[in-house]
C-alpha positions as a LaTeX table, in Angstrom:
\begin{tabular}{lrrr}
\hline
Residue & $x$ (\AA) & $y$ (\AA) & $z$ (\AA) \\
\hline
Met1 & 119.78 & 29.25 & 85.81 \\
Phe2 & 122.16 & 31.63 & 85.50 \\
Ala3 & 125.72 & 30.85 & 85.35 \\
Asn4 & 127.03 & 32.21 & 89.01 \\
Glu5 & 124.64 & 29.58 & 90.16 \\
Leu6 & 126.55 & 26.67 & 88.58 \\
Leu7 & 129.89 & 28.37 & 90.28 \\
Pro8 & 129.55 & 25.84 & 93.29 \\
Tyr9 & 129.61 & 22.77 & 90.77 \\
Thr10 & 132.67 & 23.47 & 88.60 \\
Asp11 & 136.16 & 23.18 & 88.77 \\
Tyr12 & 137.01 & 25.98 & 86.05 \\
Ile13 & 135.85 & 28.76 & 84.54 \\
Gly14 & 135.73 & 28.22 & 80.84 \\
Leu15 & 135.43 & 31.08 & 78.40 \\
Ser16 & 134.56 & 31.07 & 74.98 \\
Ala17 & 134.67 & 34.38 & 72.69 \\
Tyr18 & 134.49 & 35.11 & 69.14 \\
Pro19 & 135.16 & 38.79 & 69.47 \\
Tyr20 & 134.73 & 39.59 & 66.03 \\
Ser21 & 131.06 & 38.40 & 65.62 \\
Gly22 & 129.65 & 41.38 & 68.00 \\
Phe23 & 130.53 & 43.72 & 70.23 \\
Asn24 & 133.48 & 45.98 & 67.70 \\
Gly25 & 131.92 & 47.45 & 64.75 \\
Leu26 & 128.29 & 46.45 & 65.03 \\
Leu27 & 127.24 & 48.89 & 62.37 \\
Thr28 & 130.64 & 49.39 & 60.16 \\
Gly29 & 132.03 & 45.76 & 60.54 \\
Glu30 & 135.00 & 46.96 & 61.77 \\
Thr31 & 136.50 & 43.81 & 63.62 \\
Asn32 & 139.92 & 44.99 & 64.27 \\
Pro33 & 141.14 & 43.23 & 67.22 \\
Asn34 & 142.90 & 46.63 & 68.54 \\
Thr35 & 139.60 & 47.77 & 69.59 \\
Ile36 & 139.01 & 45.13 & 71.89 \\
Pro37 & 138.78 & 46.34 & 75.42 \\
Asn38 & 141.77 & 45.56 & 77.52 \\
Asn39 & 139.64 & 44.06 & 80.17 \\
Phe40 & 137.51 & 41.81 & 77.65 \\
Phe41 & 138.92 & 38.35 & 79.27 \\
Glu42 & 139.99 & 39.79 & 82.60 \\
Lys43 & 136.70 & 40.91 & 83.89 \\
Tyr44 & 135.78 & 36.93 & 83.68 \\
Ile45 & 138.79 & 35.76 & 84.69 \\
Asn46 & 138.95 & 37.93 & 87.86 \\
Met47 & 135.39 & 37.76 & 88.58 \\
Val48 & 135.96 & 34.24 & 91.06 \\
Asn49 & 138.85 & 32.42 & 92.43 \\
Lys50 & 138.99 & 29.41 & 90.11 \\
Pro51 & 141.25 & 28.01 & 87.23 \\
Phe52 & 140.21 & 29.62 & 83.86 \\
Cys53 & 140.81 & 27.94 & 80.15 \\
Ile54 & 140.06 & 29.17 & 77.07 \\
Thr55 & 137.25 & 26.32 & 75.52 \\
Glu56 & 137.16 & 27.69 & 72.33 \\
Thr57 & 137.78 & 31.28 & 70.24 \\
Gly58 & 138.66 & 32.07 & 66.80 \\
Tyr59 & 139.38 & 35.21 & 64.87 \\
Ile60 & 138.64 & 35.49 & 60.99 \\
Ala61 & 141.57 & 35.91 & 58.81 \\
Glu62 & 139.25 & 37.11 & 55.90 \\
Asn63 & 136.55 & 39.12 & 55.20 \\
Leu64 & 133.19 & 37.19 & 56.49 \\
Val65 & 130.07 & 38.19 & 54.11 \\
Val66 & 126.98 & 36.17 & 54.45 \\
Pro67 & 124.17 & 38.38 & 52.65 \\
Phe68 & 121.22 & 36.38 & 53.56 \\
Tyr69 & 121.75 & 37.44 & 57.46 \\
Gly70 & 123.29 & 40.69 & 56.75 \\
Leu71 & 126.61 & 39.87 & 58.11 \\
Asn72 & 129.86 & 41.35 & 56.42 \\
Lys73 & 132.98 & 41.61 & 58.84 \\
Gln74 & 136.47 & 42.64 & 57.75 \\
Gly75 & 138.99 & 40.02 & 58.52 \\
Thr76 & 143.02 & 39.87 & 57.68 \\
Pro77 & 145.51 & 37.27 & 58.73 \\
Glu78 & 147.59 & 40.20 & 60.64 \\
Trp79 & 144.17 & 40.84 & 62.71 \\
Gln80 & 144.23 & 37.14 & 63.46 \\
Arg81 & 147.80 & 36.66 & 64.59 \\
Ala82 & 147.08 & 39.72 & 66.43 \\
Tyr83 & 144.36 & 38.61 & 68.46 \\
Leu84 & 145.76 & 34.91 & 68.92 \\
Glu85 & 149.11 & 36.65 & 70.51 \\
Lys86 & 146.11 & 38.50 & 73.06 \\
Ile87 & 145.04 & 35.55 & 73.98 \\
Ile88 & 148.49 & 33.39 & 74.34 \\
Asn89 & 149.55 & 36.62 & 76.48 \\
Ile90 & 146.63 & 36.68 & 78.45 \\
Cys91 & 146.60 & 32.72 & 78.99 \\
Gln92 & 150.47 & 32.97 & 80.54 \\
Ser93 & 150.09 & 35.91 & 82.48 \\
Lys94 & 146.99 & 34.89 & 84.07 \\
Asn95 & 147.91 & 31.04 & 84.51 \\
Ala96 & 145.51 & 29.71 & 82.36 \\
Ala97 & 144.58 & 26.17 & 83.20 \\
Phe98 & 144.65 & 25.13 & 79.47 \\
\hline
\end{tabular}
């Protein structure tokens, strides 16, 4: 079942994201939150006319290295703070339900 098939049965659009883990820096490990596209969340928020919420999210504050999986992602407290500020601003400007 596709997510859009569930829309008639939902009260909210719930977003879950850990953007350091995938779309930016797949080859280099670059995870600077400034590389997150400006519309990363908005494209989902604006998709339907329902309240939205952030169900879960996070950003690493230190390097994440898991050799077994070939995972090597950069993280800093400053990047974590910048990401959380971005989330708070989106929630405030788009009137998040929670």
